[in-house]
Residue, then its C-alpha position, 0 to 999 in steps of 0.5 A: m834300614k834304607a831310609l835311615k842310611a838315606l837320611l844319614d846320607v842326606l845328614v852327611f851332604c849338609y854338613i860337608i857343605f856346611t863346614v866347606l861354608l864355614l871354611a870358604g869364608a862364605i857363612d859368617e862364625n860371628a853370625i853364627l854365636n852372635t859373638t866376637i871373641e875367638d875362643e867360641a869360633l875354636t870352640l865352634y870349630k871343636g864342636l864341627v869335628a866332633v859332630g864330623g866324626v861322628v856322624m861318619l862313624a854312624r854314617v860307616l856302622l850304618s853302612n856296615v849292617y846295611v852290607a851285612d842285611l843284604e848278604h843275609e838276604k842274599y843267603r836266605a834267597e839262595l836257600k829258598i833257590n836250592n830247597l825248590k830244585a831239590t824240591l823240582y828233582e825229587k818230583r822228575q825223579a818220582f815221574r821218571s820212576n813211574n813213567y819206567k814202570e808203567a812202561f815195563a808193565e805195558e810191555q809185559q801185558a804186550e807179552v801175555a796178550 
């Protein structure tokens, strides 16, 4: 999931750089389309907007899925910690109750002797 998120971030970064260079005039749209017709240049810009929208939507959705996955992992870790705490508490209680029984038995033996 993390690798897919990183790949999508790189794709978004490349898209942004390409769009900025195209709008700034550093890249000539006529060289991309191999034509000089303005209708095709308009089609290129519409296509860039559509691709940008899809890429950004995919990034948002993937980010939401990634965050949900992290929250689920955190929840599972908290459950594991709580189970370990409960086990430790039970072991301590059992140890304490055994120590009291042994101490009480020793006191009674000392009184009898």
